[in-house]
C-alpha positions as CSV (number, residue, x, y, z in Angstrom):
1,M,55.5,-6.9,-3.0
2,D,57.0,-10.0,-5.0
3,K,54.1,-12.8,-4.9
4,T,56.8,-15.5,-3.4
5,N,57.2,-13.2,-0.5
6,Q,54.1,-14.3,1.4
7,T,54.0,-11.9,4.0
8,A,50.7,-11.1,5.9
9,T,48.3,-8.4,4.6
10,S,47.4,-6.2,6.9
11,C,43.9,-5.1,7.0
12,I,42.7,-2.3,8.5
13,R,38.7,-0.9,9.2
14,V,38.6,2.6,8.3
15,D,35.1,5.1,8.6
16,A,33.9,5.0,5.2
17,L,32.6,8.7,5.5
18,K,35.4,10.4,7.6
19,P,38.6,8.3,7.0
20,D,41.0,8.2,9.8
21,R,43.9,10.2,8.4
22,T,46.6,8.8,10.0
23,I,45.9,5.4,8.4
24,V,45.1,6.5,5.1
25,D,48.8,8.6,5.1
26,R,50.2,5.2,5.7
27,A,48.4,3.3,2.9
28,G,49.8,6.3,0.5
29,E,53.1,6.2,1.6
30,I,52.9,2.2,0.8
31,I,51.6,3.6,-2.8
32,R,54.4,6.0,-3.3
33,D,56.7,3.3,-2.4
34,G,55.5,0.9,-4.8
35,G,53.5,-1.4,-3.2
36,L,49.8,-2.7,-3.5
37,V,46.9,-1.5,-1.3
38,A,43.1,-2.4,-1.6
39,F,40.5,0.3,-1.1
40,P,37.1,0.7,-1.4
41,T,35.1,2.4,-4.3
42,E,31.5,3.1,-5.1
43,T,31.7,0.0,-7.3
44,V,34.0,-3.0,-5.9
45,Y,37.5,-2.8,-4.3
46,G,40.4,-1.7,-6.7
47,L,43.7,-2.8,-5.9
48,G,46.1,0.3,-6.2
49,A,49.7,1.0,-7.0
50,N,51.3,4.1,-8.4
51,A,50.4,4.4,-11.5
52,L,53.4,6.8,-12.9
53,D,55.9,3.6,-11.6
54,S,56.3,0.9,-14.5
55,A,57.3,-1.5,-11.4
56,A,54.7,-1.2,-8.8
57,V,52.2,-1.7,-12.1
58,D,54.0,-4.9,-13.2
59,R,53.0,-5.9,-8.9
60,I,49.4,-5.5,-9.8
61,F,49.6,-8.1,-12.9
62,L,51.9,-10.4,-10.6
63,A,49.4,-10.5,-7.8
64,K,46.3,-10.8,-9.2
65,G,47.6,-13.1,-11.9
66,R,46.0,-10.9,-14.9
67,P,46.9,-10.9,-18.1
68,A,49.4,-8.5,-20.0
69,N,46.8,-7.7,-22.8
70,D,44.4,-6.3,-20.2
71,P,44.7,-2.8,-19.4
72,L,44.2,-1.1,-15.9
73,I,41.7,1.8,-15.7
74,V,43.7,5.0,-13.4
75,H,42.2,6.7,-10.7
76,I,42.4,10.3,-9.8
77,A,40.7,12.4,-7.0
78,A,39.8,15.3,-9.1
79,L,39.5,16.6,-12.6
80,D,42.7,18.7,-12.6
81,Q,44.3,15.6,-12.5
82,L,43.2,14.6,-15.8
83,S,46.6,16.1,-17.7
84,L,48.7,13.5,-15.7
85,V,47.0,10.5,-17.2
86,A,45.9,11.8,-20.6
87,S,46.5,13.7,-23.4
88,D,44.2,16.0,-25.9
89,V,41.1,15.6,-23.8
90,P,38.1,16.6,-25.8
91,D,35.5,18.9,-24.3
92,I,32.9,16.1,-24.4
93,A,35.1,14.0,-22.0
94,L,35.1,17.3,-19.5
95,E,31.2,17.7,-19.9
96,L,30.8,13.6,-19.3
97,F,33.1,14.0,-16.5
98,E,31.5,16.8,-15.1
99,R,28.2,15.1,-15.6
100,F,28.4,11.6,-14.1
101,S,32.0,12.2,-11.9
102,P,32.5,11.2,-9.3
103,G,31.2,8.5,-10.1
104,P,31.3,4.8,-12.0
105,L,32.2,6.3,-15.1
106,T,35.4,5.7,-17.2
107,L,36.7,7.1,-19.9
108,V,39.3,5.6,-22.7
109,L,41.6,8.8,-24.0
110,A,44.8,9.4,-25.6
111,K,47.3,8.5,-23.1
112,Q,50.2,10.6,-21.6
113,R,53.9,9.7,-22.1
114,A,54.2,9.1,-18.6
115,I,52.1,6.3,-18.0
116,P,53.7,3.3,-18.6
117,A,53.0,0.9,-21.5
118,A,52.0,-2.6,-19.2
119,L,49.5,-0.3,-17.9
120,T,47.6,0.4,-21.1
121,A,48.9,-3.1,-22.5
122,G,50.9,-1.2,-25.0
123,L,48.4,0.9,-25.9
124,A,48.0,4.6,-26.8
125,T,45.1,5.0,-24.9
126,V,44.7,5.2,-20.9
127,A,41.4,4.8,-19.0
128,A,40.5,7.2,-16.6
129,R,38.2,7.5,-13.9
130,M,37.2,9.7,-10.9
131,P,35.5,7.0,-7.7
132,D,32.7,8.6,-5.5
133,H,34.4,7.3,-2.3
134,A,35.7,9.1,0.7
135,I,38.4,6.2,1.1
136,A,39.4,6.1,-2.6
137,K,39.6,9.8,-2.8
138,A,41.6,10.5,0.4
139,L,44.0,7.6,-0.7
140,I,44.7,9.4,-3.8
141,D,45.4,12.7,-2.0
142,A,47.3,11.0,0.3
143,A,49.7,9.3,-2.4
144,G,50.0,12.3,-4.1
145,V,50.0,10.2,-7.4
146,P,47.0,8.9,-9.9
147,I,46.5,5.4,-8.6
148,A,46.1,2.3,-11.1
149,A,43.7,-0.1,-10.0
150,P,41.7,-3.0,-11.3
151,S,39.3,-5.2,-9.2
152,A,41.3,-6.5,-5.7
153,N,40.8,-9.9,-6.7
154,T,42.7,-13.0,-8.2
155,F,42.0,-12.8,-12.3
156,S,38.7,-14.0,-13.1
157,R,37.1,-14.3,-10.0
158,P,34.3,-12.6,-9.1
159,S,35.0,-9.0,-8.1
160,P,35.1,-8.3,-4.4
161,T,32.6,-5.9,-2.9
162,R,34.0,-6.4,0.9
163,A,37.1,-6.6,2.1
164,Q,36.8,-10.4,3.2
165,H,36.8,-11.2,-0.4
166,V,40.1,-9.3,-0.9
167,L,41.4,-11.0,1.9
168,D,40.2,-14.4,0.4
169,D,42.0,-13.7,-2.7
170,L,45.2,-12.0,-2.0
171,Q,45.9,-12.9,1.2
172,G,50.0,-12.8,1.5
173,R,50.2,-11.3,-1.9
174,I,49.6,-7.4,-1.2
175,D,50.5,-5.0,1.4
176,M,47.4,-3.7,2.6
177,V,43.9,-3.6,2.6
178,L,41.7,-0.6,3.7
179,D,38.2,-2.0,5.2
180,G,35.4,0.0,4.4
181,G,32.6,-2.1,4.6
182,Q,30.5,-3.3,1.6
183,T,30.6,-1.2,-1.7
184,V,27.3,0.6,-2.4
185,I,26.9,-0.3,-6.2
186,G,29.0,-3.3,-6.7
187,L,29.1,-3.3,-10.4
188,E,31.9,-1.7,-12.2
189,S,32.4,1.4,-14.1
190,S,30.6,2.4,-17.6
191,I,33.8,2.2,-19.6
192,V,33.5,4.4,-22.5
193,D,35.7,5.2,-25.6
194,L,36.1,8.7,-26.8
195,S,39.6,7.5,-28.8
196,C,37.3,6.2,-31.9
197,D,34.5,7.7,-34.1
198,P,31.8,7.1,-33.1
199,P,32.3,6.8,-29.5
200,Q,32.0,3.0,-28.2
201,L,30.1,1.9,-24.6
202,L,33.7,-0.8,-24.3
203,R,31.4,-2.3,-20.9
204,P,28.2,-1.3,-19.5
205,G,28.3,-0.5,-15.5
206,G,26.9,2.0,-13.0
207,V,25.8,5.0,-15.8
208,S,23.3,3.3,-17.9
209,L,23.6,3.4,-21.9
210,E,20.6,5.6,-22.1
211,D,22.0,8.1,-19.5
212,L,25.1,8.2,-21.4
213,R,23.3,8.6,-24.7
214,A,21.8,12.0,-23.3
215,P,24.9,13.8,-23.9
216,L,26.5,11.8,-26.1
217,P,23.4,10.3,-28.5
218,E,26.1,9.0,-30.8
219,L,27.0,6.2,-28.7
220,Q,27.6,2.7,-29.7
221,Y,27.3,-0.4,-28.0
222,Q,28.4,-3.7,-30.0
223,P,29.6,-6.2,-26.9
224,Q,32.8,-7.7,-28.2
225,Y,35.0,-10.2,-25.8
226,L,38.3,-11.5,-26.3
227,H,40.1,-15.0,-25.0
228,D,42.9,-14.6,-22.6
229,D,45.4,-14.6,-25.9
230,S,44.1,-12.2,-27.7
231,A,45.9,-9.3,-28.6
232,A,45.4,-5.9,-26.5
233,A,42.1,-5.4,-24.9
234,S,40.5,-1.9,-26.1
235,A,39.4,-1.6,-22.1
236,P,40.1,-3.0,-19.0
237,G,38.0,-6.3,-18.3
238,S,37.2,-7.1,-21.9
239,L,37.9,-10.5,-21.9
240,L,35.0,-13.0,-22.1
241,R,36.3,-15.2,-19.1
242,H,36.0,-13.0,-15.9
243,Y,33.5,-12.4,-13.2
244,S,33.6,-16.4,-12.7
245,P,33.3,-18.4,-9.4
246,R,34.7,-21.8,-9.4
247,A,31.5,-23.5,-9.8
248,R,30.1,-23.4,-13.6
249,L,27.7,-20.8,-14.4
250,L,25.0,-21.6,-16.6
251,L,22.8,-18.5,-17.9
252,F,19.5,-19.1,-19.1
253,R,18.3,-16.7,-21.6
254,A,14.6,-16.2,-23.0
255,E,12.3,-14.0,-24.3
256,I,9.7,-14.6,-21.3
257,D,11.2,-14.6,-17.9
258,A,8.9,-17.3,-17.1
259,D,10.0,-20.0,-19.5
260,A,13.6,-19.1,-18.1
261,T,12.6,-19.7,-14.7
262,A,10.6,-22.8,-15.9
263,A,13.5,-24.6,-18.0
264,M,15.6,-23.8,-14.5
265,R,13.4,-25.6,-12.5
266,A,13.2,-28.5,-15.2
267,Y,17.1,-28.4,-15.5
268,I,17.6,-28.8,-11.6
269,S,15.0,-31.9,-11.5
270,G,16.6,-35.1,-10.3
271,Q,20.0,-33.4,-9.9
272,S,22.0,-32.4,-6.8
273,N,24.9,-30.1,-5.8
274,L,23.4,-26.9,-7.9
275,G,22.9,-23.6,-7.0
276,V,20.8,-20.7,-8.1
277,I,20.7,-17.0,-7.9
278,A,17.6,-15.2,-8.5
279,M,15.5,-11.9,-8.0
280,D,13.6,-12.4,-4.8
281,A,10.3,-12.9,-6.5
282,E,11.3,-15.5,-8.7
283,A,13.5,-17.4,-5.6
284,K,10.3,-18.6,-4.1
285,Q,10.1,-21.0,-6.9
286,F,13.3,-23.3,-6.4
287,L,12.5,-23.1,-2.3
288,R,11.9,-27.3,-2.7
289,T,14.2,-27.8,-5.7
290,G,16.9,-28.7,-3.2
291,A,19.4,-26.2,-4.8
292,E,21.1,-23.7,-2.8
293,I,19.8,-20.1,-3.2
294,E,21.1,-17.0,-3.1
295,C,18.5,-14.4,-3.3
296,L,19.6,-10.8,-5.3
297,G,16.9,-8.4,-4.1
298,R,13.8,-6.7,-5.5
299,N,15.0,-4.9,-8.2
300,L,18.1,-4.3,-10.6
301,E,20.0,-1.8,-8.2
302,E,19.8,-4.4,-5.1
303,A,20.8,-7.0,-7.6
304,G,23.9,-5.5,-8.7
305,Y,24.7,-5.0,-5.0
306,R,24.3,-8.6,-4.2
307,L,25.9,-10.4,-7.6
308,F,29.6,-11.3,-6.6
309,A,28.8,-11.2,-3.5
310,A,25.9,-14.5,-4.1
311,L,28.6,-16.1,-6.4
312,R,31.2,-16.4,-3.8
313,A,28.8,-17.4,-1.0
314,L,27.5,-20.4,-3.6
315,D,31.1,-21.3,-4.4
316,E,31.5,-21.2,-0.4
317,R,28.9,-24.1,-0.3
318,G,30.3,-26.2,-2.7
319,V,27.9,-26.2,-5.6
320,E,29.2,-27.7,-8.6
321,E,27.1,-25.8,-11.0
322,I,25.1,-22.2,-10.6
323,L,22.1,-21.7,-12.6
324,A,20.8,-17.8,-13.4
325,R,18.5,-16.0,-15.7
326,Y,19.5,-13.3,-18.1
327,P,17.8,-10.3,-16.9
328,E,16.3,-7.7,-18.7
329,R,18.4,-5.5,-21.6
330,H,18.0,-2.1,-20.4
331,G,19.6,0.1,-17.9
332,L,21.4,-1.7,-14.7
333,G,20.2,-4.9,-16.6
334,L,22.5,-4.4,-19.4
335,A,25.4,-4.2,-16.9
336,L,24.5,-7.2,-14.7
337,G,23.9,-9.5,-18.6
338,D,27.4,-8.7,-19.3
339,R,28.7,-9.6,-15.8
340,L,26.5,-12.9,-15.8
341,L,27.3,-13.8,-19.2
342,R,31.4,-13.3,-18.7
343,A,30.7,-15.2,-15.2
344,S,29.2,-18.2,-17.2
345,A,32.4,-17.6,-20.1
346,G,29.8,-17.7,-22.7
347,H,27.8,-21.1,-21.2
348,V,24.0,-19.4,-22.4
349,I,21.4,-21.5,-22.9
350,D,18.4,-20.3,-25.1
351,V,15.1,-21.3,-24.1
352,P,12.6,-21.7,-26.8
353,K,9.1,-19.4,-26.7
354,S,6.7,-21.7,-24.9
């Protein structure tokens, strides 16, 4: 679908556990014909196209306004489809997929020649994963091809965790949305690059660094963020400005959580039209500040589930700035911190120890 052809995007509700085969087959036909279909995975909604069709891949970049230097992830439904996407697959890749997939793990591997250059930003590697969602698996099976799918939003916006988020960004730019309800994890997959030595964690996500190091003890993590005009990113979603609300997000970082919270309260004092995202226990401290509040839940899992929806909700309320605390840097907190850092485009306030 051409971006200038603003026809209505159909949105069809699909049972997330037992997808209607007739509906999914129709979506699969759209994929085979070169169209774009948004669909839920366990992480976020993806914007799918035939990964072997260069023109269809180009439509993803056009619909999203995504920079050409930001490669895409290819989704497969079963391990035996990996050979359609990647070549010279090492044994450790199979071990990691068998341990963590279907699930929120993406591996960067040497690509097959059939993969279009635009999909990989001209790199010799490709990112691949197996989503853990009945609708995603059924769609890949119905299409009969691997599906390229970045998040189904306009570039740099918070990732979509509900079908309405997709429509808010892409109505008229894509052919169909399969509405499977709220996604269950809410943060994108972890990306591990196995094409280098030692292997690198390029993006923390739904599988923690600690869990990945159990079978892969040499795995390294050194965050490196690129700007829009940089050379090709080594992995999808590596740009610094990403997941961003329209409001300016300020990220408060401190050794002690209470110091960060106190600094946020001090910043709010005397100002208006501000928003706060915070864990439930901390959110109570902002009740009488005049700020709009979005609660992230009781733990890191709930925070991951709610983060992107909370950013979008504060945008809808028209706040000018959003304040957040940098989370703990282990487990899922590593992924949350990564998303918040990039949602803030690097606007971090380091709070001195009290």
